[in-house]
N, C-alpha and C positions, 0 to 999 in steps of 0.2 A: 421306341420299344413297343412292339405290337404283338399281342398274344393271339395267334390264329391257328397254330398247329395243334395236333392232337395232344401232344405231351404238355403243351402250355395250357390247354383248356382243361386239363385234369386238375383235381384239387391240389395235388403236389406242385404242379407247374404254376398254378395260380398263387400258391403260397410262396414259391420262390420269387415270383414277379413282385408280389406285395413286399416281400422282404427287401428286395433291391430298392424299391421306392422308399421304404422306411429308412434304409441306410442313407439315401440321399437327403431325406428330411432331417435326420439326426445330425448330419454334417453341418447344418445351419445354412446351407446353400440357398434355400428358398426364402429366407427371411428378408434380405435386403430389398430396398425399393427398386434397385436396378434390375434384379432378377425378375421381380413381379412385372415390372414395366415391359421387359423383354418378352415375356410370355403373352401379355396382352397385345403387344405389337405383332407377335407371330400370328395370333388369331386374326387380326385385321388383315395381314398380308395373305393368309390362307383364303379369306373370304373375297379379297380383291383379285388375287392371281388365279384362283381356281373357280371363278364364277361360272364359266362355261361348263366345266366338269360337274359342278354342283347342279346346274340346271339340267344337264343330261341325266344325271342320276335321279333327280326328282321327277323328271319326265317318265323315266322307266318305272319308278316305284309308284307314283301317284298321278301320272298323266298331266302334270303341271306344264304351263307355258313358261318360257324364260322370264317374262316379266313377273308372273305370279311367284316364281321361285325367288326372284330378287326381293319382291315386296314382303313375302311371308317368311323367308328363311335366311336371307343374306343381310338385308338392311337392319333388322332389329338387333342381332348380336353384334354386328359391326358398330352400330351406334352405342350399344352397351359398353363394348370394349374401349371405344374412343372416349366415352364419358368417364370410365374408370381411370384411364390414363391421365386425363385432365385433372382429376380430383384425388388421385391416389395418395399423394404426399399429405394432404389434409386429413384424409381418412385414417392414415397410419399414425398421425400425431397423437400422443397421449392427451387425455382430457382431464384437466384439473377439476377437483371436486371440493366443496366446502367441508371444513372440519368443525364439529361441534365444540363449543367452548370447553367442555369437560376434557377434551383430548388435546387441547392446545398446550404448548406449541407443537404443531405437527403439520404435515402436508398429506394430501391424498390425491390419487389420480386413477383413472382407468387406462390400462395399457392393453392394446389389442395384440393378441398373439395368434399365430397360425394354429390350426387344430392338428395337422399331421398329414394323413393321406385320405382324400375324399373320394367317394365312389359316386359317379354320375350315371344314372340309368335313364337313357333317353327314350322318347316315344317315337312312333312311326309317322304321326300326322304332320309334324314340323320337325323332322329329324335333325336338321342342322341347327336351326334356331334354338330349339329346346334342349339340345345337348351343349351347344357352345355358350348359351346364356348362363347356365349354372357354372360352367367352367370359368367364365369371366369372374364370377364371384369367388370361386375357389382359388384361382391364381392371384387375384387382387389381394386376397387374405394371406397369401404365402404358402399355400398347400401344394402338395403333390396330388396328382389326379389319375384315377383309373376311369376311363369312359367305357361303358357297356351300351352300345347303340342297340336300337330295336332290330331284331332279325326280320321283322315284317317289311321294313324298308331296306331290303338287302343290298341294292346297288349303292345307296347312300352310306350304309354301314361300311361296305367295302371301300368306298372312297375315303371315308374318314380314317379307317384303319391303315390304308396305304399312304395317304398324303399328310395327315395332321402331324405325325411324328417329325416330318421334315421341317416343320415350322416351330417346334417346341423343344424344350429340354428333354431329350430322350431318356435321361436318367430320372426324370421326375414326372413322366407322363407315359401312359400306356393305353392302348385300345384293346379291349377283350370282346371278341364277337361270339355270338352263341344265342341259345334260347333261354327260356325261363329257368331251366335246370342250372345253366351256367350262372345266372343271376343269383340263385339261391346258394350256389357254391361260393361265390364271391362274398355274399353276406355272411356266410358261416365263418369266414376268415377273420372278421372283425375289422371294421374301418373306423376312422375317427369321425366320419360323418357320411351319411348316405343321402343322396338327392334323387328322388324319383318323380318323374312326370308320366302320368298315364291314367287309367281308369280306376274307379273306386275299389272294385273287387280285387284287382292286382295290387292296389295300394295296401289293402289289408294283409296280403301275403308278404309284401315287402316289409311292413311293420312287424309282422310276426317273425320273419327271418332275422330282422335286425335286433329283435328283443333278446335273442339268445346270447348275443355278444354285447348287449347294452350300447349298440350303435345308435347315436341320435339321428333322427331323420327329418328331412323336409319332404312333404308329400304334396305335390301339385296335382290335384285330381280333377274333378269336373262336376257334373250334376246338371240339373235342369234349371238353367238360368232364364228367368222370366223377363219379358218385355211388357211393361204395363203402360197402356195408352189411355189417357183421360180424354173426356169429351172435347176439351178446348185445345187439344194438340194440333199442330200443323200436319195434317195427314199426308200431304205430298212428301214432306221432309221425312216423316216417320217411315213411310213406305220405302223410300230410297235407302235410308240408313239401316233399317232392319234387313232388307233384301241384300244389300251390299255385304254386310258382315255375315249373314246367314249362308250365303252362297260361296264364300271364300273356302277354298280347298274342299269343295263339294259338301260343305257343311261339317266337315271333319275337323272342327275347331272347338277346343274345350270351353272357350268363352263366347261362343256364338249364342245368340238368343235361341233358346230351345223351344219356347212356346210364347204365344202372345195372349195377353189378357187385355181386352179393349172394352171401353164403356159401351153398353148395349146401344146407345143412341147413335153411335158412329161406326158400329161394327161392319155393316154392309159396305159403307163407303171405304173403310180401311181395307177390307178384303179385296175390293175392286181395284184399289190403287196398288196394293202389293202384287196382285195378279198381273196388272199392266206393267209394273216395274220389273218383275221377274222376267216377263216375256221380252222386254226391251234389253235387259242385261244379258240374257242368254241367247239372243237371236243368232249370234255368230258361233256360239259354242255348242249349243244343243244340250243333250242329257249330261249329267255329271257322273264321272267315273268314281267308283268305290274301290277301296284299296285291295280287297280280296273277297273270295267267295263267302267266307264266314260272315264278314260284315254286310255283304250284299244280302245274304239270306236273312240276317237279323232284321234289316230294314224292310225287306220285302214282307216279312211276317207282320210288321207293324201295319202295313197297308191292308194285308189280308184280314187282319183281326179287327180293324177299326169299325166303330159304329158311327163315325163321323162321315161327312160328305167331302169327297175330293172335288174341289172346285177348280183346280188347275193341276196339270201334270199327272203323276201317277203311273206313267209308263215305265216298264221294266224291261231290261235286256240282259238276261242271265249270261249269255255268251260273252257280251262285251263288258259285263259288270257295270252297267250304267243305269241310273235312275233319273227320270225327269224331275226337275224341281217341283215339289208338290206342296200345295196349300190344302190343309185338312181342317175343315170347319166343324166345330162342335163334337169333337171326339169325346167318348165317355171318360170320366175322370179316373176310372180304374183300369183302363186298357193300357197296353204297353207304351203307346206313344205319349201317354201322360204320366206314366210311373217310372219309366226308364230314360236315361239320357239318350237322345236320338243319335247324335253324332253323324248326321247325314242331311241331305237336302230335302227334308220334310219339315214343314212348319205348321204345327197345330195352332188354331185360333179359337178362343172361347171368349165369352162376354162376361161382364160383371155389372152390377147396378150401383154399388157404393164403394167408397174407399175402405170402409170397415170390412166389407165382404172380401175384397181382394187381399187385404192384409191377412185376414184369417186363412184364406185359401193357400197363400204361399207359405205361411208359417206353420201350416199343418203338415208340410212336407220337409224333407231334409234341406238343410241350409245350402243355397246355391253358391256357385263360384262367382257369378256375376248377377247384378240386379240393374235393369235398365228401365228408367222411368221417363216417359214422354208427357210433358205437361207445360202449359204456359203459366200455371199457377205455382209460384215458388213455394208457397206455404204447403200446398198439397204434395209437391215433389219432395220437400224436406221431410214431411211427415212419413212418406213412404220409405225414404232412405233411412230415417231414424228407427222405424218400427219393424222393418224387415231385415233380419240378420243375413249377411251375405259376405263372401270374400272381398268383394269390391262393388262399388256402385257408380253408375254414370247417369247423368240427367241429360236427356234429349240427344243421346247417341248410344252406341253399343261398343263395348270393348276398348275404347280409346284409353282407358286408365292403364292398360298394359303398355302403352307406348309413351308413358310419362315416367322417365327414370327416377324422378324424385319421389314417386309414390311406391310404397311396398306392394308387391303383387303376391297374392296367395289366397288360399281358401280358408274355410272355417267349417268345423264339423265334418260331415261326409265329403265336403268338397276340398278338404286338404288341411294341412297344418304347416306352420312356418311360412315365411315370406322372403322374397329376394327382390333384385333389381337395384341398381345404383348402390348407394351407401348401405341400404338395407341388406343387400346381398353380401357385401363386405363384412358387415357385422354378423350376419347369420353364419358365415363360414369362418369366423374368428372366435377366439375365447376372450371375453372381456375380463381380464385379470384386475382385481382390486389390489391396489398398492398403497399402503400407508407407511409414512416415514416419520420417525421421531429422533431427536438427539439424545445423548446420554444425560444431559442436564437440561432442565431441573429434574430431580427424581425425589419428590417429597415422600417422606417416610409414612405420612398419614394414610397413603393408599394401600399399604401393606399390613397384613395381620401381625399381631392381634389387634382387634378393633375395639377401642374404648368408646365410651358414650359420645365424646366430642367427635371422634373420627366417623362414627356411624351417622351422626347427625349431618356432618359436613358432606359425606358421600351421598346421602339421600338427596341433598340439594344439588350436588354436581351431576349425579347420574340419573 
């Protein structure tokens, strides 16, 4: 069931669509293990059978190569779905809980129930991965799903609208295409959960729209994720790992290292190594394509306004919407490249003199989605991880926590709320119902009023 026509994209049409999905949910059809497993298997088949189509759509939208499309958009949700299939029976199993002595004899359990109909609002930067990943969680939990892809990645949005329903239960799934107005119309209808991946400013609008219908939300946002490099770090490895993750998808990755803070004693060495590494990594590719004119102009303005020194890259091609991978040394702390999420192939580098200084610097700013610490000193690394709040942290690499399904992935503060992946996603899209059970006997009269002195004394001890 795909909502694409004018009447379906109206509020009335969207309401009818949601009503049909609610009817499916109320029938109980989505609750059994077999139905959930079938939807997850459908996602796996879509990713396997339509890999070429996905790569072509991503090339049109983002200029990706087929391998980059597989690595960034196909492999992660496929792995998520396969892991969910493997563990779904265990996740669904009720969990027994201990009962206090005062309530004995009794039993207690947590029972996981679907929420109903979930709305997944996908982003443009990894439009397949970051749409299907939340859908894995929603289907595993037994929900119906409405997917609203990003209109910015129009070719990929169209592919999902046309192809995904062939792999899923059409009475429990729909794709609605459109812009931000359509998103707000959907939110106004009231869903049982809304899952948004995107920028912080749009995230605020999503939360405000959801508030009117008391729709709970998961917001996967972004922010300025720092890479902190101490004097004892292996600079060759640091340069490779920072450059590799930073250049993925032209830097348009929410968990990419946004800027580098390096100890002053090794700053020049690290900058030289990153410059050499970037040149090596991009020798065959050249400048990085940016998704659209708006994003290109924003990034170009960062370079125009900087007070730092461009030591590599900096070339712009407005016609081709490309930017050379750029290393920016010592930008002012108050300029846009250091106050706004970059989301592009620009890497600011600044130095620090002490661990105390770097902790204070990062903590004076909004909480980042990722924190990346490079150090041979385990005590120093653990201190930085412990004292800098962030959605997630990685020691001696960048972003790999996203690829570990047993870890919850999410932000904190301005970088988001809620988390998913693996069992965490199943739980986030389920209701944890508390269930307590007692028999009719025993039923001691002492617990009922009126309470005499003996009853009051005994109940104070029991409760």
